[in-house]
Kinemage of the C-alpha trace (Angstrom):
@kinemage 1
@onewidth
@group {chain A} dominant
@subgroup {mainchain}
@vectorlist {calphas} color= white
{ca unk a 1} P 6.896 8.504 -9.738
{ca unk a 2} L 4.129 9.845 -7.386
{ca unk a 3} L 0.489 9.184 -7.949
{ca unk a 4} L -0.839 12.332 -9.233
{ca unk a 5} L -4.530 11.216 -9.554
{ca unk a 6} L -7.047 13.344 -7.744
{ca unk a 7} L -10.820 13.733 -7.372
{ca unk a 8} L -12.757 17.048 -8.113
{ca unk a 9} L -16.415 17.299 -7.689
{ca unk a 10} L -16.573 13.829 -7.355
{ca unk a 11} L -14.856 13.131 -10.726
{ca unk a 12} L -11.696 11.118 -10.919
{ca unk a 13} L -8.832 12.793 -12.589
{ca unk a 14} L -5.494 11.544 -13.853
{ca unk a 15} L -3.842 14.554 -12.472
{ca unk a 16} L -4.715 17.885 -10.681
{ca unk a 17} L -3.779 20.033 -13.546
{ca unk a 18} L -6.896 21.569 -15.337
{ca unk a 19} L -7.052 23.664 -18.427
{ca unk a 20} L -8.912 26.757 -17.430
{ca unk a 21} L -11.593 28.577 -19.205
{ca unk a 22} L -9.647 30.661 -21.709
{ca unk a 23} L -9.115 31.058 -25.436
{ca unk a 24} L -7.197 27.852 -25.501
{ca unk a 25} L -10.134 25.795 -24.371
{ca unk a 26} L -12.142 27.372 -27.240
{ca unk a 27} L -9.727 25.381 -29.671
{ca unk a 28} L -10.058 21.804 -29.985
{ca unk a 29} L -6.417 21.261 -31.123
{ca unk a 30} L -5.155 23.216 -28.120
{ca unk a 31} L -7.290 21.089 -25.775
{ca unk a 32} L -5.953 17.856 -27.156
{ca unk a 33} L -2.585 18.984 -26.860
{ca unk a 34} L -3.045 19.782 -23.346
{ca unk a 35} L -4.775 16.573 -22.459
{ca unk a 36} L -2.051 14.820 -24.175
{ca unk a 37} L 0.431 16.555 -21.935
{ca unk a 38} L -1.345 15.385 -18.732
{ca unk a 39} L -4.284 17.724 -18.044
{ca unk a 40} L -6.807 16.071 -15.960
{ca unk a 41} L -9.889 17.936 -17.141
{ca unk a 42} L -11.026 20.797 -19.174
{ca unk a 43} L -13.114 23.866 -18.263
{ca unk a 44} L -14.711 25.164 -21.481
{ca unk a 45} L -14.630 28.915 -22.433
{ca unk a 46} L -17.316 30.531 -20.692
{ca unk a 47} L -21.015 30.927 -22.125
{ca unk a 48} L -22.037 34.628 -21.527
{ca unk a 49} L -25.650 35.061 -21.329
{ca unk a 50} L -25.378 38.651 -22.571
{ca unk a 51} L -23.744 37.533 -25.719
{ca unk a 52} L -26.377 35.104 -26.614
{ca unk a 53} L -28.946 37.847 -25.921
{ca unk a 54} L -26.916 40.347 -28.159
{ca unk a 55} L -26.733 37.823 -30.983
{ca unk a 56} L -30.290 37.254 -30.779
{ca unk a 57} L -31.126 41.065 -30.943
{ca unk a 58} L -28.643 41.463 -33.927
{ca unk a 59} L -30.506 38.812 -35.761
{ca unk a 60} L -34.080 40.202 -34.996
{ca unk a 61} L -32.876 43.564 -36.044
{ca unk a 62} L -31.546 42.251 -39.371
{ca unk a 63} L -34.923 40.520 -39.977
{ca unk a 64} L -36.989 43.203 -38.846
{ca unk a 65} L -35.124 45.628 -41.079
{ca unk a 66} L -36.283 43.985 -44.126
{ca unk a 67} L -39.723 43.179 -43.263
{ca unk a 68} L -41.251 45.835 -45.382
{ca unk a 69} L -38.390 46.247 -47.921
{ca unk a 70} L -39.223 43.019 -50.013
{ca unk a 71} L -42.014 42.665 -52.727
{ca unk a 72} L -43.186 39.293 -51.309
{ca unk a 73} L -45.862 39.583 -48.809
{ca unk a 74} L -44.892 38.556 -45.141
{ca unk a 75} L -47.630 36.243 -45.002
{ca unk a 76} L -45.965 33.819 -47.529
{ca unk a 77} L -42.473 33.844 -45.738
{ca unk a 78} L -41.565 31.225 -43.120
{ca unk a 79} L -41.199 32.333 -39.695
{ca unk a 80} L -37.751 32.957 -38.677
{ca unk a 81} L -36.575 30.348 -35.974
{ca unk a 82} L -34.377 32.066 -33.614
{ca unk a 83} L -33.514 28.814 -31.559
{ca unk a 84} L -30.289 28.251 -33.349
{ca unk a 85} L -28.873 31.469 -31.554
{ca unk a 86} L -29.931 30.204 -28.127
{ca unk a 87} L -26.241 28.975 -27.100
{ca unk a 88} L -26.475 26.221 -29.740
{ca unk a 89} L -22.939 26.946 -30.951
{ca unk a 90} L -21.762 26.420 -27.421
{ca unk a 91} L -23.508 23.064 -27.155
{ca unk a 92} L -22.074 22.086 -30.456
{ca unk a 93} L -18.538 22.908 -29.354
{ca unk a 94} L -19.261 20.830 -25.979
{ca unk a 95} L -20.556 17.697 -27.994
{ca unk a 96} L -17.545 17.881 -30.395
{ca unk a 97} L -15.028 18.268 -27.504
{ca unk a 98} L -16.437 15.256 -25.657
{ca unk a 99} L -15.550 13.379 -29.126
{ca unk a 100} L -11.851 14.766 -28.940
{ca unk a 101} L -10.676 14.036 -25.464
{ca unk a 102} L -11.249 11.193 -22.757
{ca unk a 103} L -11.060 13.571 -19.644
{ca unk a 104} L -14.114 15.437 -17.844
{ca unk a 105} L -15.574 18.347 -19.583
{ca unk a 106} L -16.858 21.183 -17.195
{ca unk a 107} L -19.038 23.833 -19.039
{ca unk a 108} L -18.358 27.427 -17.771
{ca unk a 109} L -21.493 29.708 -17.387
{ca unk a 110} L -21.498 33.254 -16.735
{ca unk a 111} L -25.224 34.402 -16.423
{ca unk a 112} L -26.957 37.750 -15.786
{ca unk a 113} L -30.574 36.782 -14.950
{ca unk a 114} L -32.076 34.262 -12.583
{ca unk a 115} L -33.978 32.565 -15.595
{ca unk a 116} L -30.915 32.519 -17.751
{ca unk a 117} L -28.645 30.964 -15.254
{ca unk a 118} L -31.120 27.967 -14.926
{ca unk a 119} L -32.050 27.633 -18.385
{ca unk a 120} L -28.585 27.502 -19.778
{ca unk a 121} L -27.377 25.211 -17.004
{ca unk a 122} L -30.011 22.702 -17.843
{ca unk a 123} L -28.949 22.997 -21.599
{ca unk a 124} L -25.373 22.361 -20.824
{ca unk a 125} L -26.166 19.442 -18.556
{ca unk a 126} L -28.432 17.785 -21.088
{ca unk a 127} L -25.638 18.357 -23.696
{ca unk a 128} L -23.341 16.145 -21.789
{ca unk a 129} L -21.318 18.434 -19.595
{ca unk a 130} L -19.515 16.436 -16.757
{ca unk a 131} L -19.942 19.357 -14.516
{ca unk a 132} L -20.744 23.161 -14.271
{ca unk a 133} L -18.705 26.028 -13.200
{ca unk a 134} L -20.769 29.045 -12.324
{ca unk a 135} L -18.620 32.373 -12.557
{ca unk a 136} L -20.390 34.742 -9.947
{ca unk a 137} L -18.806 37.852 -11.754
{ca unk a 138} L -20.825 40.524 -10.135
{ca unk a 139} L -19.812 44.051 -9.692
{ca unk a 140} L -21.598 45.839 -7.200
{ca unk a 141} L -22.834 49.257 -8.660
{ca unk a 142} L -26.334 50.045 -7.073
{ca unk a 143} L -25.722 52.049 -3.898
{ca unk a 144} L -29.137 50.799 -2.589
{ca unk a 145} L -28.227 47.200 -2.707
{ca unk a 146} L -25.665 46.367 0.303
{ca unk a 147} L -23.272 43.292 0.540
{ca unk a 148} L -25.830 41.061 2.251
{ca unk a 149} L -28.516 41.793 -0.660
{ca unk a 150} L -25.734 40.987 -3.256
{ca unk a 151} L -24.879 37.726 -1.402
{ca unk a 152} L -28.411 36.519 -0.891
{ca unk a 153} L -29.163 37.052 -4.496
{ca unk a 154} L -26.135 35.077 -5.586
{ca unk a 155} L -26.895 32.382 -3.344
{ca unk a 156} L -30.388 32.146 -4.715
{ca unk a 157} L -29.118 31.840 -8.083
{ca unk a 158} L -26.723 28.960 -7.101
{ca unk a 159} L -29.483 27.307 -5.397
{ca unk a 160} L -31.676 27.459 -8.370
{ca unk a 161} L -28.954 25.875 -10.605
{ca unk a 162} L -28.161 23.185 -8.155
{ca unk a 163} L -31.744 22.197 -7.914
{ca unk a 164} L -32.260 22.210 -11.645
{ca unk a 165} L -29.365 19.894 -12.789
{ca unk a 166} L -28.334 16.411 -12.098
{ca unk a 167} L -24.481 17.071 -12.377
{ca unk a 168} L -21.881 18.577 -10.007
{ca unk a 169} L -21.711 22.397 -9.699
{ca unk a 170} L -18.727 24.307 -8.800
{ca unk a 171} L -18.847 28.080 -8.202
{ca unk a 172} L -15.967 30.239 -9.215
{ca unk a 173} L -15.719 33.466 -6.726
{ca unk a 174} L -14.111 36.753 -6.817
{ca unk a 175} L -11.740 37.673 -3.899
{ca unk a 176} L -13.904 40.663 -2.832
{ca unk a 177} L -16.259 38.970 -0.295
{ca unk a 178} L -16.082 40.496 3.205
{ca unk a 179} L -16.434 37.260 5.005
{ca unk a 180} L -15.453 34.667 2.460
{ca unk a 181} L -15.426 31.525 4.887
{ca unk a 182} L -19.011 32.244 5.767
{ca unk a 183} L -20.222 32.777 2.153
{ca unk a 184} L -18.592 29.578 1.150
{ca unk a 185} L -20.073 27.532 4.085
{ca unk a 186} L -23.514 28.854 2.836
{ca unk a 187} L -22.517 27.338 -0.666
{ca unk a 188} L -21.727 24.286 0.761
{ca unk a 189} L -25.154 24.069 2.488
{ca unk a 190} L -26.809 24.552 -1.083
{ca unk a 191} L -25.203 21.366 -2.426
{ca unk a 192} L -22.292 22.803 -4.432
{ca unk a 193} L -19.705 20.246 -5.167
{ca unk a 194} L -16.811 22.672 -5.597
{ca unk a 195} L -15.451 26.365 -5.104
{ca unk a 196} L -12.801 27.918 -7.422
{ca unk a 197} L -10.567 30.611 -5.993
{ca unk a 198} L -10.620 33.238 -7.624
{ca unk a 199} L -11.924 34.792 -10.661
{ca unk a 200} L -9.929 37.502 -12.260
{ca unk a 201} L -12.206 40.595 -12.890
{ca unk a 202} L -10.632 42.212 -16.024
{ca unk a 203} L -10.690 45.846 -14.878
{ca unk a 204} L -10.744 48.662 -17.549
{ca unk a 205} L -7.813 50.930 -17.759
{ca unk a 206} L -8.192 54.772 -18.238
{ca unk a 207} L -5.953 56.031 -20.987
{ca unk a 208} L -5.140 59.622 -19.908
{ca unk a 209} L -3.709 60.620 -23.277
{ca unk a 210} L -6.958 59.720 -25.358
{ca unk a 211} L -9.240 60.205 -22.517
{ca unk a 212} L -10.924 57.057 -23.040
{ca unk a 213} L -11.354 53.617 -21.083
{ca unk a 214} L -9.688 50.667 -22.750
{ca unk a 215} L -10.362 47.087 -22.083
{ca unk a 216} L -6.970 45.177 -21.635
{ca unk a 217} L -6.290 41.500 -20.992
{ca unk a 218} L -3.536 41.210 -18.562
{ca unk a 219} L -2.287 37.644 -17.938
{ca unk a 220} L -1.730 36.550 -14.326
{ca unk a 221} L 1.719 36.173 -12.747
{ca unk a 222} L 2.828 34.226 -9.827
{ca unk a 223} L 2.409 37.366 -7.926
{ca unk a 224} L -1.304 36.746 -7.895
{ca unk a 225} L -0.775 33.379 -6.176
{ca unk a 226} L -0.620 34.355 -2.504
{ca unk a 227} L -4.099 35.574 -2.274
{ca unk a 228} L -5.441 32.303 -3.682
{ca unk a 229} L -3.198 30.359 -1.136
{ca unk a 230} L -4.342 32.223 1.870
{ca unk a 231} L -8.168 31.617 0.785
{ca unk a 232} L -7.430 27.936 0.230
{ca unk a 233} L -5.644 27.660 3.672
{ca unk a 234} L -8.473 29.164 5.488
{ca unk a 235} L -11.357 27.384 3.500
{ca unk a 236} L -9.821 23.785 3.550
{ca unk a 237} L -10.291 22.789 7.111
{ca unk a 238} L -13.812 24.438 7.112
{ca unk a 239} L -14.868 22.554 4.133
{ca unk a 240} L -13.458 19.198 5.572
{ca unk a 241} L -15.617 19.618 8.806
{ca unk a 242} L -18.494 20.753 6.723
{ca unk a 243} L -18.350 17.359 4.784
{ca unk a 244} L -19.522 15.456 7.927
{ca unk a 245} L -22.919 16.521 6.908
{ca unk a 246} L -22.461 14.638 3.751
{ca unk a 247} L -21.791 16.997 0.941
{ca unk a 248} L -18.149 17.156 0.091
{ca unk a 249} L -17.108 20.547 -1.244
{ca unk a 250} L -13.623 20.508 -3.110
{ca unk a 251} L -11.334 23.450 -3.910
{ca unk a 252} L -9.801 24.522 -7.081
{ca unk a 253} L -6.963 27.226 -7.428
{ca unk a 254} L -7.090 29.549 -10.551
{ca unk a 255} L -4.804 32.507 -11.087
{ca unk a 256} L -1.186 32.662 -10.509
{ca unk a 257} L -0.069 29.066 -11.022
{ca unk a 258} L 3.078 28.988 -13.504
{ca unk a 259} L 5.015 26.084 -12.497
{ca unk a 260} L 4.771 22.863 -10.741
{ca unk a 261} L 6.124 24.424 -7.412
{ca unk a 262} L 3.296 26.791 -7.612
{ca unk a 263} L 0.993 23.932 -7.904
{ca unk a 264} L 2.510 22.231 -4.905
{ca unk a 265} L 1.893 25.417 -2.862
{ca unk a 266} L -1.824 25.285 -3.799
{ca unk a 267} L -1.923 21.528 -3.070
{ca unk a 268} L -0.554 21.769 0.376
{ca unk a 269} L -2.828 24.595 1.160
{ca unk a 270} L -5.671 22.413 0.336
{ca unk a 271} L -6.467 22.575 -3.405
{ca unk a 272} L -7.761 19.444 -5.109
{ca unk a 273} L -6.767 20.811 -8.533
{ca unk a 274} L -5.178 23.848 -10.054
{ca unk a 275} L -6.520 25.676 -13.213
{ca unk a 276} L -3.792 26.803 -15.620
{ca unk a 277} L -4.480 29.505 -18.446
{ca unk a 278} L -2.016 32.331 -18.525
{ca unk a 279} L 0.953 30.223 -18.438
{ca unk a 280} L -0.404 28.072 -21.365
{ca unk a 281} L -1.429 31.031 -23.382
{ca unk a 282} L 2.293 32.164 -22.949
{ca unk a 283} L 4.109 28.816 -23.400
{ca unk a 284} L 1.671 26.627 -25.303
{ca unk a 285} L -0.740 23.990 -23.928
{ca unk a 286} L 2.234 21.352 -23.960
{ca unk a 287} L 3.553 23.185 -20.918
{ca unk a 288} L 1.193 21.180 -18.831
{ca unk a 289} L 3.840 18.263 -18.958
{ca unk a 290} L 6.618 20.465 -17.736
{ca unk a 291} L 4.394 21.603 -14.922
{ca unk a 292} L 3.420 18.161 -13.711
{ca unk a 293} L 7.125 17.101 -14.033
{ca unk a 294} L 7.949 19.765 -11.634
{ca unk a 295} L 5.179 18.812 -9.275
{ca unk a 296} L 6.190 14.993 -9.475
{ca unk a 297} L 9.826 16.115 -8.797
{ca unk a 298} L 8.631 18.287 -5.573
{ca unk a 299} L 6.519 15.344 -4.332
{ca unk a 300} L 9.620 12.981 -4.656
{ca unk a 301} L 11.889 15.445 -2.887
{ca unk a 302} L 9.516 15.862 0.058
{ca unk a 303} L 8.845 12.089 0.200
{ca unk a 304} L 5.189 12.139 -0.814
{ca unk a 305} L 3.788 9.187 -2.537
{ca unk a 306} L 0.944 10.999 -3.879
{ca unk a 307} L -0.652 14.411 -4.387
{ca unk a 308} L -3.271 13.457 -1.785
{ca unk a 309} L -0.678 12.848 0.990
{ca unk a 310} L 0.552 16.471 0.483
{ca unk a 311} L -2.848 18.056 0.193
{ca unk a 312} L -3.682 20.386 2.998
{ca unk a 313} L -0.498 19.940 5.032
{ca unk a 314} L 0.057 23.733 5.353
{ca unk a 315} L -3.724 24.665 5.831
{ca unk a 316} L -4.985 26.476 8.816
{ca unk a 317} L -5.666 23.283 10.802
{ca unk a 318} L -2.270 21.616 10.125
{ca unk a 319} L 0.488 24.195 9.768
{ca unk a 320} L 2.965 24.389 12.369
{ca unk a 321} L 2.342 28.195 12.748
{ca unk a 322} L -1.425 29.180 12.179
{ca unk a 323} L -1.038 32.799 13.096
{ca unk a 324} L 1.198 32.991 9.696
{ca unk a 325} L -2.233 33.080 7.964
{ca unk a 326} L -3.435 35.877 10.129
{ca unk a 327} L -2.964 39.496 10.723
{ca unk a 328} L -0.199 38.757 13.227
{ca unk a 329} L 1.811 37.892 10.409
{ca unk a 330} L 1.648 41.407 8.748
{ca unk a 331} L 2.562 42.908 11.940
{ca unk a 332} L 5.568 40.583 12.151
{ca unk a 333} L 6.585 41.314 8.564
{ca unk a 334} L 6.555 45.024 9.313
{ca unk a 335} L 8.566 44.747 12.405
{ca unk a 336} L 11.148 42.621 10.674
{ca unk a 337} L 11.592 45.084 7.662
{ca unk a 338} L 15.128 46.168 7.355
{ca unk a 339} L 15.519 48.586 4.472
{ca unk a 340} L 19.406 48.386 4.428
{ca unk a 341} L 19.461 44.603 4.463
{ca unk a 342} L 16.929 44.484 1.698
{ca unk a 343} L 18.944 46.835 -0.530
{ca unk a 344} L 22.190 44.859 -0.040
{ca unk a 345} L 20.342 41.787 -1.012
{ca unk a 346} L 19.106 43.356 -4.119
{ca unk a 347} L 22.275 44.895 -5.184
{ca unk a 348} L 23.826 41.524 -4.702
């Protein structure tokens, strides 16, 4: 059996399989099953700043609604303490989860304001999170704010969080950056410990019969993986070189990993860990064991004694054909397309 141990954000893990932020990581019994099956770490479900604010506002509205409806004078009633709605439920879940499993627990934060990012990050660090994953879930809708301004605002937020907390910080990115390598190098310069590619933006779906917009959760498929693999292959050698300055930034793959062979593909492109959610929602948290068994079998088949030996062997700096990751590959694919052969293969 190969050595499946790895390191992510400086945290030693027993395996490269990480339970991603999802409904599963919200249920302690599912987390325990995933860890028992071999998961090396857990990313908790996300704490959304706007959800906390909505809960606070709803409570205030409820209290204010009755201010002048009761016979008792307000002066004799105790002041309402709203601090219990300030993310306390998430902190309780974090503290409870730490008692349930013996692997690193990464808190997931999705903020909307600069103050909120820092305040909640500090709260989660104090609650005992081993690391933070920041979701830069940002939809650009303001026509007066260009890409450079969006990125500058995001970098300022990340810098504020990194300075505010004593634990490792990972940034989970969307795939929609114009120059992803340059942005990631800027993150590395701010002191982040990890980068996750990619966040999945759950896009609304128009219902043309009801003439309304619906929110639907679509699970990932292996078809989502190639976009992540290309990003990993491009970023892996860049971050390895940037580590010469002292800060090591390690890569995580999220989205499209459904099997051990998918995990192997992410590893050879440079991933330290792979995050699983959709396949575990479909097959249950025990499926982690099957993914690890498939990964171990692939490592043995290729003669690798460990995950570390296989990591990055096909990234941009080490692949036998670097042009395969570039636009040239697109041109060759188009030139090599033979519809009749493709049809015969499909029919066969």
